[in-house]
C-alpha positions as CSV (number, residue, x, y, z in Angstrom):
1,X,89.0,100.8,146.7
2,X,91.3,101.9,143.7
3,X,89.9,101.7,140.1
4,X,91.4,99.0,137.9
5,X,92.8,100.3,134.7
6,X,91.5,98.8,131.6
7,X,94.2,97.3,129.5
8,X,94.5,98.5,126.0
9,X,93.6,95.8,123.4
10,X,96.5,94.4,121.4
11,X,96.2,94.3,117.7
12,X,98.9,91.7,117.3
13,X,97.4,88.6,119.0
14,X,98.7,85.1,118.1
15,X,95.8,83.1,117.0
16,X,95.2,79.7,118.3
17,X,93.3,76.9,116.5
18,X,89.8,78.1,115.8
19,X,87.2,76.5,113.8
20,X,85.4,78.2,111.0
21,X,88.4,80.8,110.5
22,X,89.8,81.6,107.1
23,X,93.0,82.6,108.6
24,X,95.8,80.0,109.2
25,X,96.5,78.8,112.7
26,X,99.4,80.3,114.7
27,X,99.4,83.6,113.0
28,X,99.7,87.3,114.0
29,X,96.7,89.3,113.1
30,X,97.6,92.6,111.7
31,X,94.0,93.7,111.0
32,X,91.6,94.4,108.2
33,X,92.8,96.0,104.9
34,X,92.2,96.1,101.2
35,X,93.9,93.2,99.3
36,X,96.2,95.0,96.8
37,X,95.3,92.4,93.9
38,X,91.4,92.1,94.4
39,X,90.7,95.4,96.1
40,X,88.5,93.5,98.5
41,X,88.4,93.9,102.2
42,X,90.6,91.4,103.6
43,X,92.0,89.9,106.9
44,X,95.8,90.6,106.9
45,X,98.0,88.5,109.0
46,X,101.7,87.5,109.5
47,X,102.9,83.9,109.4
48,X,105.9,83.7,111.7
49,X,109.2,82.1,110.4
50,X,109.0,78.2,110.8
51,X,105.1,78.1,111.0
52,X,104.5,77.3,107.4
53,X,104.7,73.8,106.0
54,X,104.6,74.4,102.3
55,X,105.9,76.8,99.8
56,X,103.9,79.6,98.2
57,X,104.3,81.9,95.2
58,X,104.2,85.6,95.9
59,X,101.7,87.6,93.5
60,X,104.0,90.8,93.5
61,X,107.2,89.3,92.4
62,X,106.1,85.8,91.4
63,X,109.1,84.2,93.3
64,X,108.7,81.3,95.7
65,X,108.3,82.1,99.5
66,X,110.3,79.2,101.1
67,X,108.7,77.1,103.9
68,X,110.7,78.6,106.6
69,X,110.1,82.2,105.7
70,X,108.0,84.6,107.6
71,X,105.4,86.0,105.3
72,X,102.0,87.9,104.9
73,X,98.8,86.2,104.2
74,X,95.7,88.2,102.9
75,X,92.3,86.6,103.1
76,X,89.5,88.5,101.4
77,X,86.3,88.3,103.5
78,X,84.0,87.8,100.7
79,X,86.1,85.1,98.8
80,X,88.4,83.3,101.3
81,X,89.5,80.9,98.4
82,X,91.4,83.9,97.0
83,X,93.9,83.9,99.9
84,X,97.3,85.1,98.9
85,X,100.8,84.8,100.5
86,X,103.3,87.6,100.2
87,X,106.9,88.2,101.0
88,X,107.0,90.9,103.7
89,X,109.0,93.3,101.5
90,X,106.8,92.9,98.5
91,X,103.7,93.5,100.5
92,X,105.0,96.5,102.1
93,X,105.8,97.9,98.7
94,X,102.3,97.3,97.2
95,X,100.0,97.8,100.1
96,X,98.4,101.2,100.4
97,X,96.3,101.4,103.7
C-alpha cells in the first residue's frame, strides 16, 4: 500500500468564528511577531477588504483606515486590549521580523 504524503501546514488560514479568541473573525492569520509599537509578542492577521465594519486609525501615519480597506491587525498576547489596526504599507515599513 503506498504511503500517504503529509500535507504541509498552511500559515495563511482563514479563521472562522471562534470563542475566546482575541483575533477578529474572518481574518487571515499571518503568524506571531513583535508589535512595532509595544514591542510585545503579538498575533498578526490580515483583515480582507470588505470584512471590516468600522473605521480605524493607523498608529504609523495617524490616517483613517476606511471600512472597506484591507488592513493588518496586531493583537498583543499579553494585552489584547492594545489591539492596533495598520495600513498594509505602513505595517510593512515599520515591522521588523
